[in-house]
N, C-alpha and C positions, 0 to 999 in steps of 0.2 A: 406546848404539845399539840395543838391544836391541827397545825400540822400537817402529824399524821391520822387524822380524819379526812385530809382534803380526797375527796373521792379523784377528782381526776387528774392531780399530781399522784396520787398512788398510784391509780391506774396505768398512765405515762409511764413513769419509771417501772413499773412490774411487766409492762410490752415490752422495756429496750430490753432485760434482762431473758423473757422469755424469748424474743426474738433471737440474741445473744446466743443464746444457749441452746435453744431449737439448729442451728446454723448447723453443729458439730455432728448430730445426728443423722439428720438430713446428709453432711457432705460424708458421713462412712458408710449409708447406703447409695450413694449413687459414686463410690470413687472406692469405695477399700477400703477406708482409710483416715483414719481419728487425727484432728485437725483439731489440736487445743487452739492455736494462732487464731481463730474464726473468734472465738471467747471477745476479744476485745480488737477486734481490723472491724476494717469498711465493706461492704458492698458483699454480695453474697447474698442467698436465701435464708426466710423473706429478709424481706427490708428493715433494720429495725428502727429506721429513722421513719420509719410508712408506721411504720405499728403505734411508734410510738404517737404521735398527729394522727391518728384516728380515734385511738383510745382517749385520747387526752378532747378532741375534738366532742368523741361521742356520749361521754362520761360530763362533760361538758354544761352542751344538750340536754343529756337528761338529769341535771342539776336543776338549769336556768330555763329552759327552753330552746326551742326550736326558732323561735324571731327574738329573741332578746342577743344584744347588742358584742354579747362577752361570746353565744358564740359563733357570732360573721362570722369576728376577727378571728376563731380556732380555727371555724373549716377554712377561714382563710388565708393564714399558715395551714392547714394542713394542703393544701395544696399545690400552691407555693414548690414547699418543700419537697413534695415527691414528685411535681414535674418537674426541679431544682436533680432529684435524686437520679431521673431521669436522662436529664436531655443533658446541663453543664458537664458533674459531674461523672456521669459515662463516658462522655466526650474527652474530657480530659487523662482517664482511667486507657482509656484506647492508645493516646497520645504515648501515653508511658508506656504504652508496650513494644507501640514501637520504637521508641526512643532505644528501649532495655533492647530493643534488636538491632540499632544499630548499631549501640554500645560493647557488643558483644560481640560483632562483626568487625567492628574498628578492630577490639582488642586480638579475634583471633589474627588479626592481616599484621597488625605489628609484633603479635608473638612468632610468627613466620616468618618478617621480617629482619626482624633484627634480633634471632632465636632467644626471646629474652627467659624459656626455660630453662634456660643454667644462671638467671638470676636466682639466688636465695628468699629475699626483700622483697615478695611484688605485691603493692598494693591492690586489694580491693575493691572493685566496683562497685557501692553501693547501687542495686538495684532503682527503678523510681518506682513507687504504690499504683498497682495497676488495677487494682482492686477500687476503685473510686464512688463509682456509683453505681447502675442498678439495671439492667435490662425491667421492661416495664411491665412481666409476669415476676418477676422476684421484690415491686410493690406494691401489686395489687397482692401477693399475698400477704403483704407485714398490712397491708390496712385491714385485710380483714383477721389481720392476727392480730392486730387491734381495737376492734371494734368487737370480737371473740372476748379479749378479754379487758374490757371494759364495765359488756353484759352480764357477764361473768360477775367480776365482783359486784355489778349493783344488786344485781338479781341474791347472790347469795354470801355476800360481808355487809356490803351498804346502805341497803334499802332499811329505812323506816318510819 
């Protein structure tokens, strides 16, 4: 049962769930459309990856001190995760968007050229996932979310 008393673990998990949940109302405010699929998707505002690693890092820092080796590991892990979210994963998402446009354009061409609309069994093309990474602002607010969650949990629940 000590697992449920592990402040860094609980802070990181709550930060993930909170960041994923808050994406739905943020999307609704921005687009006036409810999208429940955001609860378990990658990408979007705020970054749940950034929220998790920043909550973990802050909680580890609170528990072990900013001069501990464990805090150093958590901080480097957070930096790498957030850098990756804005770099490699974001670029992969942008490439997926271009590929999806190419597939759509190609399918339109083929339909017009061969009169495919008369065929009964059309195969649907599965689109590649475009929301793989994050814009820097999404990572920033994800990190703020994680710091906020860790501090709230520390001061109101785990303070001993």
